[in-house]
MINU-668408 format. One record per residue (C-alpha): residue number from 1; x, y, z. Coordinates in nm, 2 decimals. Layout:
<recs>
> NUM, X, Y, Z
...
</recs>
This chain:
<recs>
> 1, 12.78, 7.16, 9.94
> 2, 12.69, 7.52, 10.00
> 3, 12.38, 7.74, 9.96
> 4, 12.27, 7.76, 10.32
> 5, 12.31, 8.09, 10.50
> 6, 12.39, 8.11, 10.87
> 7, 12.35, 8.40, 11.12
> 8, 12.53, 8.43, 11.45
> 9, 12.30, 8.48, 11.74
> 10, 12.51, 8.73, 11.94
> 11, 12.33, 8.66, 12.26
> 12, 12.47, 8.30, 12.25
> 13, 12.78, 8.31, 12.04
> 14, 13.11, 8.50, 12.08
> 15, 13.04, 8.56, 12.45
> 16, 13.42, 8.55, 12.50
> 17, 13.41, 8.92, 12.42
> 18, 13.18, 9.22, 12.51
> 19, 12.86, 9.24, 12.31
> 20, 12.97, 9.53, 12.08
> 21, 13.29, 9.33, 11.99
> 22, 13.08, 9.03, 11.88
> 23, 12.99, 9.19, 11.55
> 24, 13.35, 9.21, 11.43
> 25, 13.41, 8.86, 11.57
> 26, 13.11, 8.72, 11.38
> 27, 13.22, 8.88, 11.06
> 28, 13.58, 8.75, 11.10
> 29, 13.44, 8.40, 11.14
> 30, 13.26, 8.42, 10.81
> 31, 12.91, 8.51, 10.91
> 32, 12.72, 8.77, 10.70
> 33, 12.41, 8.80, 10.91
> 34, 12.34, 8.84, 11.28
> 35, 12.04, 8.81, 11.52
> 36, 11.98, 8.88, 11.89
> 37, 11.68, 8.94, 12.11
> 38, 11.65, 9.29, 12.25
> 39, 12.00, 9.43, 12.29
> 40, 11.89, 9.69, 12.04
> 41, 11.66, 9.86, 12.29
> 42, 11.78, 10.22, 12.34
> 43, 12.08, 10.16, 12.12
> 44, 11.95, 10.14, 11.76
> 45, 12.19, 10.40, 11.61
> 46, 12.50, 10.23, 11.78
> 47, 12.38, 9.89, 11.65
> 48, 12.34, 10.02, 11.30
> 49, 12.69, 10.16, 11.31
> 50, 12.83, 9.83, 11.43
> 51, 12.65, 9.65, 11.15
> 52, 12.80, 9.88, 10.89
> 53, 13.15, 9.86, 11.03
> 54, 13.14, 9.48, 11.02
> 55, 12.95, 9.45, 10.69
> 56, 12.68, 9.24, 10.85
> 57, 12.31, 9.21, 10.78
> 58, 12.06, 9.23, 11.07
> 59, 11.82, 8.94, 11.02
> 60, 11.61, 8.91, 11.33
> 61, 11.53, 9.10, 11.65
> 62, 11.28, 9.02, 11.93
> 63, 11.00, 9.23, 12.08
> 64, 11.12, 9.35, 12.42
> 65, 11.00, 9.14, 12.71
> 66, 10.91, 9.26, 13.06
> 67, 11.15, 9.25, 13.35
> 68, 11.24, 8.91, 13.51
> 69, 10.95, 8.80, 13.74
> 70, 10.70, 9.03, 13.57
> 71, 10.39, 8.89, 13.39
> 72, 10.56, 8.98, 13.05
> 73, 10.90, 8.82, 13.12
> 74, 10.84, 8.58, 12.83
> 75, 10.66, 8.84, 12.62
> 76, 10.32, 9.01, 12.62
> 77, 10.12, 8.85, 12.34
> 78, 9.91, 8.62, 12.56
> 79, 9.91, 8.82, 12.89
> 80, 9.57, 8.94, 13.00
> 81, 9.53, 9.31, 13.05
> 82, 9.86, 9.39, 12.88
> 83, 9.73, 9.53, 12.56
> 84, 9.93, 9.86, 12.59
> 85, 10.25, 9.68, 12.69
> 86, 10.21, 9.45, 12.38
> 87, 10.15, 9.74, 12.14
> 88, 10.44, 9.95, 12.28
> 89, 10.67, 9.65, 12.26
> 90, 10.58, 9.57, 11.90
> 91, 10.58, 9.92, 11.78
> 92, 10.93, 9.98, 11.93
> 93, 11.06, 9.66, 11.77
> 94, 10.91, 9.74, 11.43
> 95, 11.07, 10.09, 11.44
> 96, 11.40, 9.93, 11.53
> 97, 11.37, 9.66, 11.26
> 98, 11.30, 9.92, 11.00
> 99, 11.59, 10.13, 11.10
> 100, 11.83, 9.82, 11.11
> 101, 11.68, 9.67, 10.79
> 102, 11.60, 9.36, 10.99
> 103, 11.39, 9.10, 10.79
> 104, 11.20, 8.97, 11.09
> 105, 11.06, 9.07, 11.43
> 106, 11.00, 8.77, 11.67
> 107, 10.68, 8.84, 11.86
> 108, 10.74, 8.68, 12.20
> 109, 10.43, 8.47, 12.30
> 110, 10.44, 8.52, 12.68
> 111, 10.35, 8.28, 12.96
> 112, 10.01, 8.15, 13.08
> 113, 9.87, 8.38, 13.36
> 114, 9.73, 8.23, 13.68
> 115, 9.39, 8.07, 13.61
> 116, 9.42, 8.16, 13.24
> 117, 9.31, 7.87, 13.01
> 118, 9.53, 7.75, 12.73
> 119, 9.27, 7.84, 12.47
> 120, 9.22, 8.19, 12.62
> 121, 9.59, 8.25, 12.59
> 122, 9.60, 8.14, 12.23
> 123, 9.29, 8.35, 12.14
> 124, 9.45, 8.66, 12.29
> 125, 9.78, 8.60, 12.12
> 126, 9.61, 8.55, 11.78
> 127, 9.42, 8.87, 11.82
> 128, 9.72, 9.08, 11.91
> 129, 9.95, 8.91, 11.65
> 130, 9.69, 8.99, 11.38
> 131, 9.70, 9.36, 11.49
> 132, 10.08, 9.35, 11.48
> 133, 10.08, 9.20, 11.13
> 134, 9.86, 9.49, 11.01
> 135, 10.10, 9.74, 11.15
> 136, 10.39, 9.57, 10.97
> 137, 10.23, 9.57, 10.63
> 138, 10.43, 9.77, 10.37
> 139, 10.74, 9.79, 10.60
> 140, 10.94, 9.50, 10.46
> 141, 10.95, 9.35, 10.81
> 142, 10.78, 9.02, 10.87
> 143, 10.65, 8.92, 11.22
> 144, 10.75, 8.56, 11.31
> 145, 10.64, 8.32, 11.59
> 146, 10.85, 8.08, 11.78
> 147, 10.75, 7.77, 11.98
> 148, 10.97, 7.71, 12.29
> 149, 10.97, 7.41, 12.51
> 150, 10.83, 7.44, 12.86
> 151, 11.13, 7.28, 13.02
> 152, 11.34, 7.58, 12.93
> 153, 11.05, 7.82, 12.94
> 154, 10.81, 7.72, 13.22
> 155, 10.45, 7.82, 13.15
> 156, 10.52, 7.91, 12.78
> 157, 10.20, 8.00, 12.60
> 158, 10.24, 7.75, 12.31
> 159, 10.22, 7.38, 12.41
> 160, 10.38, 7.28, 12.08
> 161, 10.45, 7.38, 11.73
> 162, 10.09, 7.32, 11.62
> 163, 9.97, 7.61, 11.84
> 164, 10.20, 7.85, 11.65
> 165, 10.10, 7.69, 11.32
> 166, 9.73, 7.75, 11.40
> 167, 9.80, 8.12, 11.46
> 168, 9.99, 8.15, 11.14
> 169, 9.70, 8.00, 10.95
> 170, 9.45, 8.22, 11.13
> 171, 9.63, 8.54, 11.07
> 172, 9.76, 8.45, 10.72
> 173, 10.10, 8.31, 10.62
> 174, 10.16, 8.61, 10.39
> 175, 10.15, 8.83, 10.71
> 176, 10.32, 8.62, 10.97
> 177, 10.53, 8.30, 10.96
> 178, 10.72, 8.06, 11.18
> 179, 11.06, 8.11, 11.35
> 180, 11.13, 7.74, 11.35
> 181, 11.37, 7.65, 11.63
> 182, 11.48, 7.29, 11.57
> 183, 11.62, 7.25, 11.92
> 184, 11.27, 7.32, 12.07
> 185, 11.09, 7.12, 11.80
> 186, 11.30, 6.81, 11.87
> 187, 11.25, 6.84, 12.25
> 188, 10.87, 6.88, 12.23
> 189, 10.79, 6.66, 11.92
> 190, 11.10, 6.45, 11.88
> 191, 11.03, 6.47, 11.50
> 192, 11.24, 6.73, 11.33
> 193, 11.30, 6.53, 11.01
> 194, 10.95, 6.40, 11.00
> 195, 10.79, 6.75, 11.02
> 196, 11.04, 6.97, 10.84
> 197, 10.88, 6.93, 10.49
> 198, 10.54, 7.01, 10.63
> 199, 10.65, 7.32, 10.82
> 200, 10.89, 7.48, 10.57
> 201, 10.62, 7.64, 10.35
> 202, 10.52, 7.87, 10.64
> 203, 10.87, 7.91, 10.79
> 204, 11.06, 8.23, 10.74
> 205, 11.36, 8.17, 10.97
> 206, 11.52, 7.87, 11.13
> 207, 11.73, 7.85, 11.45
> 208, 11.95, 7.55, 11.55
> 209, 12.11, 7.39, 11.85
> 210, 12.17, 7.03, 11.93
> 211, 11.95, 6.88, 12.20
> 212, 11.96, 6.79, 12.48
> 213, 12.24, 7.02, 12.59
> 214, 12.17, 7.30, 12.34
> 215, 12.53, 7.27, 12.21
> 216, 12.66, 7.31, 11.86
> 217, 12.56, 7.07, 11.59
> 218, 12.73, 6.73, 11.65
> 219, 12.71, 6.74, 12.03
> 220, 12.37, 6.59, 12.07
> 221, 12.11, 6.37, 11.91
> 222, 12.00, 6.53, 11.58
> 223, 12.12, 6.40, 11.24
> 224, 12.24, 6.74, 11.11
> 225, 12.37, 6.60, 10.78
> 226, 12.01, 6.49, 10.70
> 227, 11.86, 6.81, 10.82
> 228, 12.09, 7.03, 10.61
> 229, 12.05, 6.80, 10.31
> 230, 11.67, 6.84, 10.34
> 231, 11.70, 7.22, 10.36
> 232, 11.92, 7.23, 10.05
> 233, 11.70, 6.98, 9.86
> 234, 11.39, 7.18, 9.92
> 235, 11.55, 7.51, 9.83
> 236, 11.50, 7.68, 10.16
> 237, 11.60, 8.04, 10.09
> 238, 11.61, 8.18, 10.44
> 239, 11.87, 8.22, 10.71
> 240, 11.96, 7.97, 10.98
> 241, 12.03, 8.12, 11.31
> 242, 12.31, 7.96, 11.52
> 243, 12.15, 7.99, 11.87
> 244, 12.35, 7.73, 12.06
> 245, 12.57, 7.72, 12.37
> 246, 12.93, 7.67, 12.24
> 247, 13.11, 7.38, 12.41
> 248, 13.43, 7.58, 12.40
> 249, 13.53, 7.91, 12.23
> 250, 13.28, 8.00, 11.95
> 251, 13.54, 7.99, 11.68
> 252, 13.65, 7.64, 11.78
> 253, 13.29, 7.51, 11.74
> 254, 13.23, 7.62, 11.38
> 255, 13.39, 7.32, 11.20
> 256, 13.05, 7.17, 11.14
> 257, 12.95, 7.47, 10.92
> 258, 13.24, 7.48, 10.68
> 259, 13.10, 7.22, 10.44
> 260, 12.79, 7.44, 10.41
> 261, 12.97, 7.75, 10.30
> 262, 12.99, 7.96, 10.62
> 263, 13.34, 8.09, 10.53
> 264, 13.25, 8.15, 10.17
> 265, 13.38, 7.82, 10.03
> 266, 13.26, 7.74, 9.68
> 267, 13.27, 7.38, 9.54
> 268, 13.43, 7.30, 9.20
> 269, 13.20, 7.21, 8.91
> 270, 13.29, 6.84, 8.97
> 271, 13.19, 6.87, 9.33
> 272, 12.87, 7.04, 9.23
> 273, 12.78, 6.76, 9.00
> 274, 12.87, 6.50, 9.26
> 275, 12.64, 6.67, 9.50
> 276, 12.34, 6.62, 9.28
> 277, 12.05, 6.48, 9.48
> 278, 12.05, 6.10, 9.48
> 279, 11.68, 6.09, 9.43
> 280, 11.70, 6.27, 9.09
> 281, 11.59, 6.03, 8.81
> 282, 11.87, 5.93, 8.57
> 283, 11.67, 6.08, 8.28
> 284, 11.70, 6.42, 8.44
> 285, 12.08, 6.41, 8.42
> 286, 12.08, 6.34, 8.05
> 287, 11.84, 6.61, 7.94
> 288, 11.88, 6.98, 8.00
> 289, 11.78, 7.07, 8.36
> 290, 11.68, 7.44, 8.36
> 291, 11.61, 7.61, 8.69
> 292, 11.34, 7.88, 8.69
> 293, 11.39, 8.12, 8.99
> 294, 11.06, 8.31, 9.04
> 295, 10.92, 8.57, 9.28
> 296, 10.56, 8.49, 9.19
> 297, 10.39, 8.17, 9.09
> 298, 10.22, 8.36, 8.81
> 299, 10.55, 8.38, 8.63
> 300, 10.62, 8.01, 8.62
> 301, 10.36, 7.89, 8.36
> 302, 10.46, 8.13, 8.08
> 303, 10.83, 8.06, 8.13
> 304, 10.78, 7.68, 8.15
> 305, 10.55, 7.68, 7.84
> 306, 10.80, 7.87, 7.63
> 307, 11.09, 7.65, 7.74
> 308, 10.90, 7.33, 7.67
> 309, 10.82, 7.45, 7.32
> 310, 11.17, 7.57, 7.24
> 311, 11.41, 7.33, 7.42
> 312, 11.38, 6.95, 7.33
> 313, 11.35, 6.72, 7.64
> 314, 11.38, 7.01, 7.88
> 315, 11.34, 6.93, 8.25
> 316, 11.21, 7.23, 8.45
> 317, 11.30, 7.28, 8.81
> 318, 11.10, 7.56, 8.98
> 319, 11.25, 7.75, 9.27
> 320, 10.99, 7.99, 9.41
> 321, 11.06, 8.27, 9.67
> 322, 10.73, 8.45, 9.68
> 323, 10.87, 8.73, 9.89
> 324, 11.13, 8.85, 9.64
> 325, 10.89, 9.09, 9.46
> 326, 10.70, 9.20, 9.77
> 327, 11.01, 9.30, 9.96
> 328, 11.17, 9.47, 9.67
> 329, 10.85, 9.67, 9.62
> 330, 10.82, 9.76, 9.99
> 331, 11.19, 9.87, 10.00
> 332, 11.16, 10.08, 9.68
> 333, 11.37, 9.84, 9.47
> 334, 11.66, 9.61, 9.50
> 335, 11.88, 9.62, 9.81
> 336, 12.21, 9.45, 9.87
> 337, 12.04, 9.20, 10.09
> 338, 11.78, 9.11, 9.82
> 339, 12.06, 9.09, 9.57
> 340, 12.25, 8.85, 9.79
> 341, 11.94, 8.64, 9.84
> 342, 11.89, 8.60, 9.47
> 343, 12.26, 8.51, 9.43
> 344, 12.21, 8.24, 9.70
> 345, 11.92, 8.09, 9.50
> 346, 12.14, 8.09, 9.18
> 347, 12.42, 7.92, 9.38
> 348, 12.17, 7.66, 9.50
> 349, 12.05, 7.58, 9.15
> 350, 12.41, 7.55, 9.02
> 351, 12.52, 7.33, 9.31
> 352, 12.22, 7.09, 9.26
> 353, 12.31, 7.02, 8.90
> 354, 12.12, 7.27, 8.69
> 355, 12.24, 7.31, 8.33
> 356, 12.11, 7.67, 8.30
> 357, 11.92, 7.92, 8.52
> 358, 11.64, 8.16, 8.40
> 359, 11.54, 8.43, 8.64
> 360, 11.17, 8.51, 8.58
> 361, 11.18, 8.82, 8.80
> 362, 11.27, 9.11, 8.57
> 363, 11.36, 9.32, 8.87
> 364, 11.65, 9.09, 8.95
> 365, 11.81, 9.11, 8.60
> 366, 12.13, 9.28, 8.72
> 367, 12.20, 8.98, 8.94
> 368, 12.20, 8.75, 8.63
> 369, 12.43, 8.98, 8.43
> 370, 12.68, 9.00, 8.73
> 371, 12.67, 8.62, 8.80
> 372, 13.00, 8.44, 8.77
> 373, 12.83, 8.10, 8.76
> 374, 12.98, 7.82, 8.55
> 375, 12.65, 7.77, 8.36
> 376, 12.43, 8.01, 8.16
> 377, 12.23, 8.24, 8.39
> 378, 11.98, 8.45, 8.19
> 379, 11.79, 8.75, 8.31
> 380, 11.42, 8.74, 8.23
> 381, 11.43, 9.03, 7.99
> 382, 11.77, 9.02, 7.82
> 383, 11.63, 8.90, 7.49
> 384, 11.32, 9.11, 7.49
> 385, 11.53, 9.42, 7.56
> 386, 11.73, 9.34, 7.25
> 387, 11.41, 9.32, 7.05
> 388, 11.28, 9.64, 7.20
> 389, 11.60, 9.84, 7.12
> 390, 11.66, 9.67, 6.78
> 391, 11.54, 9.96, 6.57
> 392, 11.19, 9.84, 6.47
> 393, 11.00, 10.09, 6.69
> 394, 11.01, 10.46, 6.74
> 395, 10.81, 10.47, 7.07
> 396, 10.77, 10.18, 7.31
> 397, 10.53, 10.17, 7.61
> 398, 10.66, 9.95, 7.90
> 399, 10.39, 9.79, 8.11
> 400, 10.45, 9.67, 8.47
> 401, 10.22, 9.56, 8.76
> 402, 10.45, 9.71, 9.03
> 403, 10.61, 10.05, 9.05
> 404, 10.94, 9.90, 9.15
> 405, 10.94, 9.67, 8.84
> 406, 10.85, 9.96, 8.62
> 407, 11.13, 10.18, 8.75
> 408, 11.38, 9.91, 8.74
> 409, 11.29, 9.81, 8.38
> 410, 11.30, 10.17, 8.25
> 411, 11.63, 10.24, 8.42
> 412, 11.80, 9.93, 8.26
> 413, 11.64, 10.00, 7.92
> 414, 11.76, 10.36, 7.93
> 415, 12.11, 10.25, 8.03
> 416, 12.12, 10.01, 7.73
> 417, 11.96, 10.26, 7.50
> 418, 12.23, 10.52, 7.56
> 419, 12.46, 10.32, 7.33
> 420, 12.20, 10.25, 7.06
> 421, 12.17, 10.50, 6.78
> 422, 11.82, 10.41, 6.68
> 423, 11.68, 10.35, 7.02
> 424, 11.31, 10.42, 7.07
> 425, 11.16, 10.68, 7.31
> 426, 11.04, 10.50, 7.62
> 427, 10.71, 10.55, 7.80
> 428, 10.57, 10.35, 8.09
> 429, 10.26, 10.27, 8.29
> 430, 10.15, 10.07, 8.60
> 431, 9.78, 9.99, 8.53
> 432, 9.56, 10.03, 8.83
> 433, 9.47, 9.70, 8.99
> 434, 9.71, 9.50, 8.77
> 435, 9.92, 9.34, 9.05
> 436, 9.60, 9.23, 9.23
> 437, 9.47, 9.08, 8.91
> 438, 9.78, 8.87, 8.85
> 439, 9.68, 8.51, 8.79
> 440, 9.33, 8.60, 8.67
> 441, 9.38, 8.64, 8.29
> 442, 9.05, 8.82, 8.22
> 443, 9.09, 9.07, 8.50
> 444, 9.45, 9.13, 8.42
> 445, 9.38, 9.19, 8.05
> 446, 9.10, 9.43, 8.14
> 447, 9.33, 9.62, 8.38
> 448, 9.62, 9.64, 8.13
> 449, 9.40, 9.74, 7.83
> 450, 9.25, 10.02, 8.04
> 451, 9.59, 10.14, 8.16
> 452, 9.74, 10.13, 7.81
> 453, 9.45, 10.32, 7.66
> 454, 9.48, 10.59, 7.92
> 455, 9.84, 10.67, 7.85
> 456, 9.88, 11.02, 7.71
> 457, 10.16, 10.95, 7.47
> 458, 10.21, 10.80, 7.12
> 459, 10.37, 10.46, 7.10
> 460, 10.40, 10.19, 6.83
> 461, 10.47, 9.88, 7.05
> 462, 10.41, 9.76, 7.40
> 463, 10.68, 9.57, 7.61
> 464, 10.56, 9.36, 7.90
> 465, 10.81, 9.41, 8.19
> 466, 10.72, 9.09, 8.38
> 467, 10.66, 8.72, 8.30
> 468, 10.34, 8.73, 8.50
> 469, 10.20, 8.95, 8.22
> 470, 10.30, 8.72, 7.93
> 471, 9.98, 8.51, 7.94
> 472, 9.78, 8.81, 7.81
> 473, 10.03, 8.91, 7.54
> 474, 9.84, 8.77, 7.24
> 475, 9.50, 8.90, 7.36
> 476, 9.65, 9.24, 7.44
> 477, 9.80, 9.26, 7.09
> 478, 9.45, 9.19, 6.94
> 479, 9.29, 9.45, 7.17
> 480, 9.53, 9.74, 7.09
> 481, 9.63, 9.64, 6.73
> 482, 10.00, 9.68, 6.77
> 483, 10.31, 9.46, 6.85
> 484, 10.33, 9.33, 7.21
> 485, 10.67, 9.21, 7.32
> 486, 10.70, 8.95, 7.60
> 487, 11.00, 8.79, 7.74
> 488, 10.95, 8.41, 7.78
> 489, 10.97, 8.30, 7.42
> 490, 11.28, 8.52, 7.35
> 491, 11.45, 8.39, 7.67
> 492, 11.37, 8.03, 7.58
> 493, 11.53, 8.06, 7.23
> 494, 11.83, 8.24, 7.38
> 495, 11.88, 7.96, 7.64
> 496, 11.86, 7.69, 7.37
> 497, 12.13, 7.87, 7.17
> 498, 12.35, 7.90, 7.47
> 499, 12.31, 7.54, 7.57
> 500, 12.38, 7.43, 7.21
> 501, 12.70, 7.64, 7.20
> 502, 12.80, 7.49, 7.54
> 503, 12.77, 7.14, 7.40
</recs>
């Protein structure tokens, strides 16, 4: 089985060599991502160079803490009278994370001050974390919160995971999420497996070590086979940080990770089928199982409806990563890291027994066309592109709800059109308020109709660039009295043809 992604925490692993040499050591061991607390402070350009030289992704950094023995030694979020320290700490970390293309900044909670009540500490931390979340908006960096046990961290501000969960809900899980350290969770709650399903929806990043000694998986009390099986079964798309104390040299402790693809191992098709979850009903293995990989829940219903109409007996498996579109938009389009993230989701679908994969995110179409999977992997708009460029229309208006989606769709259409003699002239628009209206059919229709009518160009057809726009296709066509091309039905028919040929 593979599909899980591991990072090397360079504060804990590869300590056999100097810190700067740990990047190359992690890459040689098969890691593709790294994390560490605050070794970036004052060295961001050097760290960026080390990442590039070792072909590594920076996944997580921490906010700087105060000096040992100071009130902020465990962080500043809950420390009374430390507003300026907290803001400087977070702003520095956010700047570094943006420079290093780090996905996450861990906001250290801090310790209880003398005579400070538990509730006062949590209220102060919530207020400051909400401020930090506002600063991070639009940067592509997500703040995360970690609960740590008070045995290792005396006086730590959070009593348990529920304190961190409460802050996430108070601030908003789209603005801050959990850094879920399974070592600390087991020590405090003794219930990793019992609580994992509950916590995963608000978890952005996971860290692992085996209690009670904090060694590598297999040296302590946790059932890691069950933990990893649960993460694979639920489609956890994030990274897993190896933050353990190696019992010997780091390289000698990595055997536990090989079955999960640390070194790039890929199972054969027979192994993939054998790894199908045991809980899957028998009927699902005899009918086509099609995985829909989506970046927004609004894209699921149009795709599922089209597939159910076109493919007899289809079983639909939804894999949703609702940060795919937000991060691509914040970063101005696809990045190698986002490309890899989508590839991991495709791998997960293949390895869990899908017969075909449909990406409902039009922005990620190139990942589908470049996929070497053993089953059909279809981009959201392959078929509607063919219809758009098929010679029926002289001028086509492409409508998208995000600028990044518009730019990506136009770029790929123009690339395809270069080899088509009768290709139409392309125009495009991002109607004001359309992304915010997604999921509300009436508001979305009104936004798109207004946007289309305000376009200062002639066109004889409209192409909807995203599946989330498909529910308004018929109504839009009536409103503007011209053909409206949407992707789900064309994609469903194409998948049926491919599955039939495969049989």
